[in-house]
N, C-alpha and C positions, 0 to 999 in steps of 0.2 A: 753330641759333645759340643759345648760352647767353647770356642777357642778365641782368646784375645791375643793377637800379635801386635804389641804396641810399637807403632812406628817411631814415636818419640814421647818423652815425658816433659818436653817443653810445652808451654802454653803462652798464648798472647793475651790472656785475660787473668784476672785475679778474683775469681768468683768467691763471694763470702762463704758459700756453703760447700766449697770443694776442698778436699784434703790436699790437693795438689798445690793450692794457694797458701796453705798454712805452714809450709816449710820450704826451706831453700833448696832441698834435694828431695824430690818426690819419693824416691825409693831408697834414700839413705846413701846415695852415691851421686856424683856429678851427672847432670842431665845430658842426654846424648840423643843422637839420631841412629836408627837402625841402618846397618850397612845392607846394600842390595844383595850381597852374597848371602847374608843371614836370612833375608826374606825368601830368597830363592830356595835355599836349603830347607827352611821350615816348611814351605809349601810342598816341595817335592817329597818331604817326609810324611805327608798325609796320605800318600798313595797306599792303598791296600788296607786301610783301617776298616774295621768291621762296623764301627759306629758312624752315623751321619755326622758330618762336621758342619757347625754353624760358625762362620768366620767373621770376626770383627777386628779391624786394624786400630784398636783404641783401648786405652785403659785410663790413665790419669792425664795424659797430654792431649794436645790438639793435633790430630793426624795430618791435617792439611798444611801444617807448618813445615812438614818434611820437604826439603827441596826437591826430592824425587817422588813426591806423592803420586803424581799422575802416572809415572813410569811403573811404580809399584802396583797400582791398581790395574793398569792395562795388562801387565804381565800375569797377574793372578787370574784374570779372566781368560787370557789367551791360552793358558795351559790347563784349563778346567773343563776340557771337552767332555760332554756327557756327564758332567758333575763328578768326575773321577777323583777330585781332591776335596772339594767342599760342596755341600748341598745348598747352603744359603750363605748370603753375605749381607752385612749391615754396617752402615757408616754412622758414627757419631761425630758431630761437628758443631762449633759455635757460629759457623757461617760468616766469620769475619773475612776470611780469604776464600771467596766462592764466586769466581768470575763466571761470565756467560759461557766462556769456552769450557770451563770445568763442568758447569751444569750440563752442557750438551754432551760432553764425554761420558758422564755418569749415566745420563739417560740412554745414550747409545749402548753402553755396556749392559744395561738392564734389559736390552732387547737382543742380547747375544743369541744367535741362532743355534749354537752348539751345546746349549744346556737348557735346563727346565726354565719355563718362562717366569717362574717366581723365584729364581735364584737370588737376584738382587732384591732383597725383601724391602728395605726401608732406609731412609736417611732420617736420623734422629737429630733435629735441630734444637739445641739448648739455647733458649732465649731469655726466659725468666723475668721479663719486665715489659711494661707497655710504654710508659712515658720516658723520655730521654734522661731526665734527672734520676729516675728510679733505676734505669738501666746502668748508669754510671755508678750509682751507689752499690748495686748488687754485683755487677760484673767487673768493677774496678777500672773501667776504661770507657771512653765516649764513642762507642761504635754503633749505637742503636739504629740510626737512620741507614747506615751502610748495610747492616745485617737485615733489616726489614726489606730493603731494596733487593738484596741478593736472594733472599728466600722467595719474595714475590716474583722475581724474574725466573727463578727455577720453576715455579708452579706454572707460570705463563708459557715457558718454553716446553714443558712437558705436555701441556694442553695443545700447543701449536703443533707439536710432533705426534699428536694422537697416541701418546704413550700412557700406559697404566702404571708402569714401574719406573723407578722406585717410588713407593708410597712415602709420604712425608709425615713424620711424627713431630709435632710442634710442642715443645715441652716448657712448662712453667713450674719451677720448684717453689712451692708456697712457703713463705718464711717471713720473719720480721722485715718490714721495709717494702714488701711488694704485695702482701695478701690483699690489700684494699683494691688492687688493680686487676684482680682475676677476671671479673666480669667484662671490663673493658678489653682485656687481652683476648678473651674468647670471642666477644662480639666482633672484634676487628678481624681476626684470622678466619673465622667461619665464613666470612664474605669472600675470601680468596681460595677456599677449598671447595671442591665439589662434594660428593657424598663422603661423609666422614663420621668418625666416632668421637664422642666426647667422653673422656674416661678419667677416673680417679685412681686407676691402677694401670699396670703395664698394658699398652695397647696390643691388639692382635695385628696381624700383618697383611690383611686382605684389603685394607683401605686406609686413607689418610686418617690422622688422629690429632685431636687437641688433648693434651695430657697434663692434668694438674697433678704434679708429683709431690710426694711427702718430703719434707725436710728431715734428713737424718742428723740428729743432734743429741747432745747429752741431756737436753730437756725435751725428751720425746713426747711427753704428755702435752706440753705446750704446743709443740709442732703439730701434733695430731689434732688439737683443737683448732689451730689456724687453718689446717688443711680442710677440716670438716666445714668450717665457716665459709671458706672460699668455694668449696664444692656446692654448698647450699645456695650461694649467690648465683650460681649458673645452673641450678636445677639438678645437681648430682647428689647422690647419697654416698658419703664416704664410708667404706667398710674396712675391715681388717685386710691388710695387704695379702696377696696370694704368694705362695712360695716361689721364690725366684725373681720377684719384682724388686725394684729399688727406686 
């Protein structure tokens, strides 16, 4: 069972392809932050479920914006002994707020001794551009250099700590305004990753990935053509998406 417990529907970017950015109220109600009591109750309610739970603290907002983000994640791992509440965990972030301290904390939690070594599956970094001007156009704010530094530092810290988890999925949603940069994006990030997958559909979780994502839009045939062209530029073959990918 895939479970998204959204810590917040606030975001610090206005990405052109994201539905969160297209309306003032992401869910039709004023944006809020989850209370810690609600997080605690939701996690404790997972005990005894017959299905494996795959937990993600994200949906439309940026989870690291939550003022108690670190406390929430620490708590989740502290009570998940022997994976009694959730089998796996995945984080989605735009990496604008991603300090060295936070990177170390997440790497440490991924090595937690009281649960399966692959519990913390991945961090999905949504970047979607290579050049600063393109980043500002696609993401609605000028944070390109900060984001690149934050992710590069995370990868360097993980290597220095001799850790395998969490793996990094570095994502690029192919769309009008950035499709021409796909090859530059891939060539840059593959130098910072070790063994990794280059994929045109949802990555698996046993190694790092560079992921050229499809743009979900009302003009899907055009988006599919852009995606196929970007994939061809990096030696990938774009095929029909698999069930469950996005």
